[in-house]
Every structure is written in C-alpha cells, then in structure tokens.
VOPA-588016 format. One record per residue: residue in three letters; x, y, z of N, C-alpha, C, O, CB in turn. Coordinates in pm, whole numbers, plus 50000, padded with zeros to 5 digits. Glycine has a CB too. Layout:
N
ALAXYZXYZXYZXYZXYZ/...
***
This chain:
246
UNK628391118005498627541106305469626161110605420625151105605469627411097505593/UNK626131119605326624861125005277624041114805197622841116705178625111137105192/UNK624691104305151623971094105074623991080605145623901070105081624591092804935/UNK624101081005276624211068605353623041059305326621871063005338624291071805502/UNK623391046905288622421036205261621551038505138620601031005116621551034305379/UNK621851048705059621151050504932621721040604830622931038404824621291065304882/UNK620841034804750621261025604645621241033204513620211038404471620331013004639/UNK622401033804447622511042004326623121034204210624061026404228623351054304354/UNK622581036504093623141031403968623791043103896623181053703883622041024503878/UNK625011041203850625721051703776626221045703646627081036903648626901057903859/UNK625711050403532626171045103404627421052603359627641064203394625061046203297/UNK628221045703279629471051703232630421055203344631091065503342629171064103152/UNK630461046403444631201049903567632611044103576633221044303683630421045303685/UNK633121038803465634481033303468635541043903444636721041503466634621022303365/UNK635131055803397636111066203368635431079803368634211080803377636801063603233/UNK636231090403359635721103903342634791108603451635001105803569635011104703215/UNK633741116103410632811121703507632111110703587631891112403707631781130403436/UNK631771099703522631091088803592631921083003705631401079803812630741078003495/UNK633201081903680634111077003783634171086703900634181082604016635521074703725/UNK634211099703868634221109903974632951109704057633001111204179634411123603913/UNK631821107803991630541107004062630501094604149630051095204264629361107003962/UNK630951083404096630971070904173631851072204297631491067604405631451059404085/UNK633001078304280633931080104392633301088604501633381085204619635241086404345/UNK632671099704463632041108604560630861101704629630731102504751631571121404492/UNK630021095004553628871088004611629341077404711628731075604817628021081504501/UNK630401070404676630941060104765631441066204895631201060705003632081052404695/UNK632131077504884632621084505004631481089305092631621090205214633491096404963/UNK630331092405029629181097605103628231086705150627131089605196628431107405016/UNK628671074005140627921063105201626951055505114626221046905163627191068205312/UNK626931058404983626001051504894626501037504861627701034704861625781059504765/UNK625551028804832625851015504779625601016304628624521020104584624981004204847/UNK626611012504551626571014904407626491002304324626990991704360627761022704367/UNK625821003804209625990994604098626611002903987625941011003924624610987804054/UNK627871000703964628601008203862628411001203728628590989103716630121009403898/UNK628051009003627627711003403496628611009403388628831021503385626221005903462/UNK629121000803300629931005603189630040994403086629790982703117631341010203238/UNK630400998102964630600988202859632030982802860632300972102805630280994302721/UNK632940990102923634360986202933634530977103055634790981903165635290998702943/UNK634390964203034634370954703145635680954503224635650953703347634070940903094/UNK636810955003156638100954303224638300966103318638670964403434639240953803122/UNK638050978003267638230990103348637190990903458637480995103570638171002603260/UNK635960986803426634880987103524635180978203644634970982303758633570982903460/UNK635650966303619635970957003727637060962803817637000961503939636430943403671/UNK638060969103757639160974903833638670986403921639000986804040640260979803738/UNK637900995603864637441007303940636461003304049636551008304161636791017403846/UNK635540994404018634560990104119635230982704234634810983904350633490981204054/UNK636250975104203637000968104308637700978004400637720976304522638030958404247/UNK638270988404341638960998704420638001005804515638401010004624639631008804328/UNK636741007204472635741014104555634911004404639634051008604717634811022204466/UNK635190991404623634430980904696632930982004667632110981704759634680982004848/UNK632600983204539631210984604497630870974204391631750968504327630940998804442/UNK629570971604374629100962304271629240968504133629300980704119627650958304297/UNK629290959904032629340964703895628470956203805628120944803838630790964903844/UNK628120961903690627330954603591627750959403453627640971203422625800956703614/UNK628230950303371628680953703236627460954703144626690945203132629710943303183/UNK627300966203079626130968002993626380978602887627170987902907624920971803076/UNK625700977002775625610987102670624280994202691623230988502663625720980802524/UNK624331006602740623091013502778622231017402658621111022302677623421025902857/UNK622721015302537621921018302419621041006502380620281007302283622821022202303/UNK621130995502455620360983502425619310980902532619620980402651621290971402412/UNK618080979102490616980976502582617220963802663616950963502784615670975302506/UNK617730953402598617950940602668618970942102780618810935902885618430930002569/UNK620000950202759621010952402863620420960202980620710957103095622220959702806/UNK619600970302951618980978203058618000969603138617900970903260618260990502999/UNK617280961003069616350952003138617100942503230616670939803342615500944003036/UNK618220937303182619050928403265619620935903384619720930303494620190922403181/UNK619990948503364620470956903474619380958503579619630957303699620920970703421/UNK618160961303534617040962803627616850950103709616680950603831615750966103550/UNK616860938603642616660925903712617760923303814617500918703925616590914403612/UNK619000926303775620130924603866620000933803986620200929604100621450927303793/UNK619660946203961619580956204068618500952904171618750953404291619320970104008/UNK617320949404122616230946504215616430933304289616030931904404614900946204139/UNK617050923804223617350911104290618390913204399618310907304506617830900604189/UNK619380921804371620470924304466620030932904583620360929904698621630930904395/UNK619270943604555618970953504660617480955304689617120960804793619540966704622/UNK616610950604600615180951904624614620965504590613410967004571614900948904766/UNK615490975404582615040989004554616200997304503617360994804538614420995404680/UNK615891007204420616911016504370616451030704404615331034704372617131014904215/UNK617321038204470616991051904511617381062204406616691072204388617661055304641/UNK618501059704338619091069804248619571063004119620191052304124620281077304318/UNK619281069104006619891064903879620551077103816619911087303794618831058503782/UNK621841075903789622591086603722622871082303579623631073003554623931089903799/UNK622241089303485622451086503342623651094703294623501105903244621171089903258/UNK624821089003311626051096103278626691091503147627381099303082627041094503391/UNK626471079103107627141073702988626891082602868625761086802842626661059402959/UNK627951085602794627801094202678628961092602580630071089102618627701108702721/UNK628661095302455629681094902350629491107102260628471113902267629601081602267/UNK630471109702176630361120502079630871115701945631411104701933631151133102126/UNK630711124001845631321121401715632471131301698632561141201771630271122801598/UNK633351128701604634471137601581633971151001526632981151301452635491131201484/UNK634641162001560634221175101509634261175401356635311173401294635121186201566/UNK633121177901297633041179001152631721185701115630811186501198633161165001084/UNK631621190400992630381196600950629231186700961629401174700937630501201800806/UNK628061191700997626931183101030626581173100920626221161700949625731191401060/UNK626691177400793626331168500683627391157800657627171148400580626101176600557/UNK628541159300722629631149700702629621138300803630341128500787630961156800710/UNK628801139500908628711128901008627901117400948626761119300907628041134101141/UNK628501105500943627771094500880626661089300972626661091901092628731083100844/UNK625751081800913624551077500985624881068101100624201068201203623591070600889/UNK625911060201085626321051101192626711058801317626291055401428627481042201145/UNK627521069401299627941077601413626751085201472626641086501594629031087401370/UNK625871090201385624671097201430623831088101520623431092001630623831102001309/UNK623571076001473622751066601551623411062901683622731061801786622491053901469/UNK624721061101681625441057601804625321068601909625071065802026626921054901773/UNK625501081001866625431092301959624031093602019623891095602139625821105301888/UNK623001092401936621641093801987621231081902073620541083502174620661095301871/UNK621651070102035621281058202113621901058102251621241054502349621681045702038/UNK623171062102260623851062202390623411074202474623121072602592625371062302372/UNK623381085902414623121098102491621651100502522621321105802628623661109902417/UNK620771096702431619351099702448618501087402478617721087302573618831106402325/UNK618651077102398617781065402415618001058702549617081052602604618021055402302/UNK619201059602603619481053602734618621059902843618251053102939620971055002769/UNK618301072802830617451079502928616021073902919615351072203020617441094902905/UNK615581071202797614281064802776614251051102842613271047602909613971063502625/UNK615311043202824615361030002885615371030903038614751022703106616591022302836/UNK616071040903090616071043103235614641045203284614231039203383616951055403272/UNK613891053603213612501056303252611651043703239610851040703327611911067503165/UNK611821036603131611031024603104611191014003213610221007603253611411018802970/UNK612431012203260612691001103351612771004903499612620996203585613950994703312/UNK613011017703531613161021203672612091030603727611831030703847614481027303692/UNK611461038403640610441047603688609211040603748608701045403849610001056503575/UNK608721029703691607521023303749607651020103897606721022503974607211010703674/UNK608781014703939608971011104080609111023804166608621024304278610231002104098/UNK609801033904111609931046504184608571052904206608291058004315610861056104108/UNK607721052804104606381058404117605561050704221604851056604302605651058203981/UNK605691037804218604961029404314605411032204456604601033004548605161014504281/UNK606721033804474607281036504608607161051204647607361054704763608751032404612/UNK606831059604550606701074004571607991080204624607971088504715605551076804666/UNK609071076004565610371082004598611401077704494611291067004435610831078004740/UNK612401086204475613471083004382614061095604321613441106204321612971073804273/UNK615261094204269615961105404206616611100704076617291090404073617041111404302/UNK616381108303970617081106103843617971118203819617521129603831616061103903724/UNK619231115803785620131126703749620691123903610621321113503588621281128303853/UNK620451133003518620981131903383622211140703367622201152303409619911135703279/UNK623241135303308624441143203284624351148903142624641142003044625751134603302/UNK623941161403134623791168303005625121174802969626171168602985622631179003011/UNK625081187102921626311193902881626001208402847624881211802810626981186802761/UNK627001216802860626831230502812626591230602661626071240402606628081239002847/UNK626951219702594626721218602450625231219002416624861222602305627331205702397/UNK624391215402513622961215802492622361229402519621201231902488622291205602578/UNK623161238402576622711252002608623341262102514622671271002462623061255502754/UNK624641260702493625391269702405626241261102311627421258802338626301279702487/UNK625651256302202626311246502114627611251602053627761263402021625381242502004/UNK628541242402039629791245401968629661240701823629011230601797631021238502038/UNK630261248001729630201243801589630921230501566631881227201635630801254601498/UNK630431223101469631001210301424630781198801524631341187901507632471211901399/UNK629981201201627629561190401717628031189601717627411186601819630121192601863/UNK627461192601602626031195001591625151184201651624251187101731625671196701449/UNK625391171701615624481161001659624721157201804623791152901872624641148801571/UNK625941158801851626201157301995625481168302071624811165602172627731157902025/UNK625601180802024624871191902085623381188702096622751191102199625091204802005/UNK622841183401988621411180601982620981170202085619901171302143621031175801843/UNK621821160102108621461149902208621421156002348620591152202430622451138202205/UNK622311165202374622351171202507621211181402525620681183102635623721178102531/UNK620831188102417619641196502422618401188002447617511191802523619491204502292/UNK618341176602381617251167002402617211162802550616141162402611617431154502311/UNK618371159802606618421155302744617931166002841617271162902940619841151202781/UNK618241178602811617781189602896616261190602894615631192002998618421202802851/UNK615681189902774614211190302763613591178002828612571179102896613781191202616/UNK614201166402808613691154102870613711155103022612791150503089614521142002824/UNK614761161103075614871162803221613701170903275613071167103374616201169603258/UNK613411182003210612301190503255610951183603239610091184603325612301203703177/UNK610781176503127609531169303102609331158103204608221156203255609511163602960/UNK610391150803234610321140203334610001145903471609201140403547611641132203338/UNK610641157103503610471163203636609031167403660608491164903768611401175203651/UNK608421173703562607061178703582606061167203588605071168003661606671188403470/UNK606311156603514605401145103516605521136903643604551131103690605671136203396/UNK606731136403699606971127703814606911134803949607001128304053608311121203800/UNK606761147903948606761155504074605661150804170605891150004291606591170304045/UNK604481147704118603381143504205603611129604264602901125404356602071143604128/UNK604611122404212604971109404267606171110404361606701100204407605261099504155/UNK606611122804388607761125304474609051119504416609961115604490607511119504613/UNK609121119004285610341114704216610971127104153610331133904073610041103604108/UNK612201130004188612871142004138613781138604020614411128104016613701148604251/UNK613821147803923614681146103806615411159203779614781169603758613851141803681/UNK616721158703781617551170403753618661166803656618831155103619618151176103884/UNK619421176803616620571174403528621711183603567621501194503620620191176503380/UNK622911179103540624071187903549624571190103407624511181203322625201181803642/UNK625071202203382625571205803249627031209903260627341221703277624721217303186/UNK627921200303252629351203703262629901209403133629401206503024630151191503300/UNK630921217603146631721221303031632691209703008632871201303096632481235003052/UNK633301209202893634241198302864635311197602973635821207803020634901200302726/UNK635631185403011636561183603122637681173903091637841169302978635831179103243/UNK638421171003193639571162003181639091147503181639231140203279640581164403295/UNK638521143503068637991130003050638471124702915639051132102836636421129903058/UNK638241111702889638661106102760638011112702638638511111302527638351091402758/UNK636871119802658636201126202545636801139602505636481144902399634751128102578/UNK637681145102590638191158602565638871159902430638661169702358639161162402675/UNK639681150202395640411150502267639431151302150639671158502053641311138102253/UNK638331143702160637321143802053636641157402043636421162401933636281133002077/UNK636321163302158635671176402158636551186902092636071195302015635321180602301/UNK637831186402122638751196702073639211194101930639741203101864639961197602163/UNK639001182001883639491178601749640991176501747641651178801646639111189401651/UNK641531172301860642971170201874643401173702015642581177902096643751178601772/UNK644691172002044645131174202180646421182502184647301180102267645341160902250/UNK646511192202094647711200602088647591212102188646481215902225647921206001944/UNK648711217702231648661229302322647841240802266647151247702341650071234102352/UNK647911243002135647161253802072645661251502084644911260802115647551255101925/UNK645211239202060643791235902071643321237302215642201242002240643521221602020/UNK644161233302310643801234602452643641249302491642691253002559644871228002541/UNK644581257702447644511272002478643251278102418642571286102483645751279302426/UNK642941274402296641761279702228640491275502300639571283502317641731275002083/UNK640431263002342639251257802411639091264302548637991268302586639341242502426/UNK640201265402620640151271402754639761286102751639211291302848641501270002822/UNK640031292802640639701307002629638191309402633637741320702655640271312702499/UNK637411298902613635941300202616635371297502755634161298402775635311290702515/UNK636241294202850635791291102986636301302103080637481302203112636301276903033/UNK635441311203123635881323003200636721319703323637661327003355634701330803243/UNK636401308803392637151305703515638551300503484639391299603574636381295303599/UNK638801297003357640151294203312640681280203331641891278103327641041303103378/UNK639811270503352640261256703362639171247303313638001251003303640661253303506/UNK639581235003283638601224703247637891219903373638401221203484639291212903175/UNK636701214403355636011208303468636691195003501637401189403418634501206203438/UNK636451190103621637071177703665635991167803710634861171803739638071180403780/UNK636331154903716635401145003770634961148403912633841145403951636031131203766/UNK635851154603989635511158504127634431169304128633531169004212636761163504201/UNK634521178804035633491189104023632121182803999631131186704060633831198903909/UNK632081173003911630811166403878630311158103994629111157504020630971157703754/UNK631231151604064630841143604180630201152104288629191148104347632041136304236/UNK630771163804314630231172604418628841177704382627931177804465631171184404440/UNK628671181904256627371187004211626321176004211625191178104254627481193204071/UNK626711164304161625781153104154625351148604294624191145304316626401141404079/UNK626301148404386626001144204523624941153204585623991148304647627271144204609/UNK625091166204569624111175504625622721173204566621741172104640624551189904602/UNK622641172604433621331171304369620641157904400619421157004396621481172904220/UNK621431147704429620851134604459620601132404608620031122204647621761123804407/UNK621041141804690620881140404834619551146404880618891153604805622041147104909/UNK619181143305004617951148805061618041163905082617011170605099617631141905193/UNK619261169405080619431183905091618761191304975618391203004987620931187505097/UNK618611184204862618021190204743616571185604723616091184904610618861186804619/UNK615901182304831614561176404820613521185604757612461181004715614081172304956/UNK613801198604750612871208104689613311211904547612721220804485612751220604775/UNK614321205304497614851208704365614521197804264614931186404280616371210904371/UNK613781201304161613501192104051613331200003922612821211203923612241183504079/UNK613771194103813613671200603682614731211003657614631218603560612351206803668/UNK615741211603741616791221703723617941216103640618221204103642617311226603860/UNK618591224903567619791221303491620941229303553621071241303528619631224403335/UNK621751222803633622831229703704624061230603615624671220503581623171222403837/UNK624421242703578625591244903493626861244503578627091253103662625481258503418/UNK627661234403554628941233003626630011235703522630671226503472629121218403694/UNK630181248503490630891251803366631891263303375632401267803273629911254903263/UNK632161268003496633121279003509632731291603436633601299403397634441274703460/UNK631441293703416630961305903351630811304803200630521314803135631881317003383/UNK631011293103144630941291302998629641296302935629641301802826631131276802963/UNK628511294203006627201297302946626681311302982625561314702946626191287002990/UNK627491319203051627051332903082627021341102954626681352902958627991339503187/
***
C-alpha cells in the first residue's frame, strides 16, 4: 500500500503501459482518475479496477482544463499526475512524415506535458507537494532511425522533465521520468514497421536482456518513483530498458 490514499491522474491508461501503471497504482492503494481518448476501452478498464475515469484528448487545452475541474471537484487535490499518453508515426524517412502526423505526435507527446504544468502545477506549488511522472522512452536517449520526430518528442520530454524538476524542487514538487524500451503494447507494431517474426527478432536483438518491456515493468518503476520512498529523487530519467541504452 505504498500509494495509500494518494490521488493520481494517469493519461493514456486504457491500454499498454498506462494500463499497467493504473493496475499497479490501484493495487498499492491509490485513488485514480484514468484518462484516455478511447472511451469504450477506458470505461471497461476503469470499471475492472473500480476507479474513476475521464475521457479526454490530452492534446487539447480545453480537455485538460475540463479534467482539472473534474479532478478538483471530485477530490479537492491531486497528488500525482502521470503523463503517459503517447503516439508515434510510422517508420519512414524524416522528410517523408507529413505535417499532420508531425503535429499529432508533438501535440500528444509534448504539448500534453505543457498542459499538465499549466493546469496542475499551480495547486501543487501552493500546497508545496506533488509528483509528476513523464513516460519518456529510450528513443529520446538512443534514437532509432526512421522514427525521427517521435524520437525528438521523447528527447524533448526528457529535457522538460529535468527543467521542471529544477524549477519545482523548492516547492517540494518532484518531477521524474521513466524511459522504457518498446514493449508489448499497441504501439509495438508501429515501432517495428510490421509484426513479422523476422522484425521481432531484429528488434529484440537490440535489447540485451532479450525481451520486450511489459506494462508490469512500467507499473513497478512508476510506483516507486511516485511513492514517498523516492522522496529524495527528482529530475531523474529511469531507464527501464533491459540494457538497451548501455
């Protein structure tokens, strides 16, 4: 019960890493507002975990503002925000990615972190407590070819995490990130450029520990960084990658 009575928002929590984080947080006693754009799946998963949900597009300021209003009206305070929602573009040469896909990737992966700060940091600063966890990627540390603009958003998120951490430390608000390697999530097929056994073998060959990451791996890492056990940790980027970035 490391997160007992903590109020947490987790974006992109209807599937993949977000679902794994939500499941772990729920097991550890947190009260959740699960956020996703997929309303059907979100309702199903949140019901299974007996947690609240809020349907939102995190790339839109109006949706984030509505989320803030819902959260504070429901609980009065938010202890943790996990910026997990993310998308990618299909593997292709950087100049071949059209502007629509470029904007979508940056708006979901990067701008959502800005909206999180805009709408939730003021209350955290006032209360002098809070935790932000950004879900970055090894792509922001050791980029893969043909995922250029996705790589760039995750590099942005890593720098944003450190910048947020140093600015908010005097307010006792901690900001960290986890950097997973590609895992068993709906995005895996996009990262690999297909889902053939050959592509899987090739991708796995870049991960020394020899397996993909799992939602459970992310849940365990996220739980630690968001718990009071990590009260002296801020501005860190925890690589949960099976040795990929060594």
